[in-house]
Kinemage of the C-alpha trace (Angstrom):
@kinemage 1
@onewidth
@group {chain A} dominant
@subgroup {mainchain}
@vectorlist {calphas} color= white
{ca unk a 1} P 15.004 6.684 -23.820
{ca unk a 2} L 18.418 7.141 -21.621
{ca unk a 3} L 19.038 4.760 -18.585
{ca unk a 4} L 17.708 7.204 -15.899
{ca unk a 5} L 13.842 7.544 -18.120
{ca unk a 6} L 14.029 3.991 -17.915
{ca unk a 7} L 14.735 3.799 -14.293
{ca unk a 8} L 12.233 6.384 -13.270
{ca unk a 9} L 9.627 4.771 -16.087
{ca unk a 10} L 10.059 1.534 -14.247
{ca unk a 11} L 9.878 3.285 -10.696
{ca unk a 12} L 6.281 4.554 -11.715
{ca unk a 13} L 4.732 1.196 -12.854
{ca unk a 14} L 6.390 -0.632 -9.760
{ca unk a 15} L 4.174 2.188 -7.666
{ca unk a 16} L 1.065 1.728 -10.403
{ca unk a 17} L 1.188 -1.721 -9.215
{ca unk a 18} L 1.614 -1.427 -5.903
{ca unk a 19} L -1.654 0.673 -5.565
{ca unk a 20} L -3.681 -1.821 -7.704
{ca unk a 21} L -2.650 -4.462 -5.151
{ca unk a 22} L -3.657 -1.972 -2.046
{ca unk a 23} L -6.527 -1.529 -4.242
{ca unk a 24} L -7.704 -5.215 -4.651
{ca unk a 25} L -7.078 -5.930 -0.904
{ca unk a 26} L -9.340 -3.152 0.014
{ca unk a 27} L -12.309 -4.355 -2.028
{ca unk a 28} L -11.702 -7.527 -0.797
{ca unk a 29} L -11.644 -6.426 2.882
{ca unk a 30} L -15.375 -5.406 2.252
{ca unk a 31} L -16.403 -7.970 0.654
{ca unk a 32} L -14.718 -11.120 2.665
{ca unk a 33} L -17.406 -10.571 5.769
{ca unk a 34} L -20.665 -11.517 3.491
{ca unk a 35} L -18.814 -14.366 2.196
{ca unk a 36} L -19.265 -18.219 3.419
{ca unk a 37} L -16.902 -20.062 5.325
{ca unk a 38} L -14.672 -21.449 2.458
{ca unk a 39} L -15.030 -18.260 0.067
{ca unk a 40} L -14.134 -16.450 3.200
{ca unk a 41} L -10.784 -18.409 3.879
{ca unk a 42} L -9.861 -18.355 0.085
{ca unk a 43} L -10.159 -14.198 -0.060
{ca unk a 44} L -8.305 -13.824 3.045
{ca unk a 45} L -5.596 -15.796 1.405
{ca unk a 46} L -5.659 -13.455 -1.267
{ca unk a 47} L -5.375 -10.304 0.715
{ca unk a 48} L -2.491 -11.439 2.054
{ca unk a 49} L -0.942 -12.244 -1.140
{ca unk a 50} L -1.758 -8.737 -2.066
{ca unk a 51} L -0.218 -7.102 1.206
{ca unk a 52} L 2.523 -9.085 0.323
{ca unk a 53} L 2.517 -8.009 -3.482
{ca unk a 54} L 2.037 -4.337 -2.997
{ca unk a 55} L 5.207 -4.787 -0.451
{ca unk a 56} L 7.492 -5.799 -2.624
{ca unk a 57} L 6.771 -3.603 -5.962
{ca unk a 58} L 7.082 -0.817 -3.145
{ca unk a 59} L 10.349 -2.327 -2.190
{ca unk a 60} L 11.418 -2.672 -5.550
{ca unk a 61} L 10.777 0.746 -6.844
{ca unk a 62} L 12.496 1.958 -3.711
{ca unk a 63} L 15.972 -0.205 -4.406
{ca unk a 64} L 15.618 1.345 -8.213
{ca unk a 65} L 15.632 4.655 -6.697
{ca unk a 66} L 18.601 3.966 -4.521
{ca unk a 67} L 21.206 2.808 -6.863
């Protein structure tokens, strides 16, 4: 595997992980309305963390393309 292939493979992995994090957000947002207060707060924190993770994975993928 040469450098370009490794870079593309990394980009694809990062994009898949970003998509997975976004899917988690979607699922949690659908469920959070039905939860009692304490679990809802925890789910909302997880939603924020998953949004942040998706953003960071996409930024990493973009930076790897720029190099």
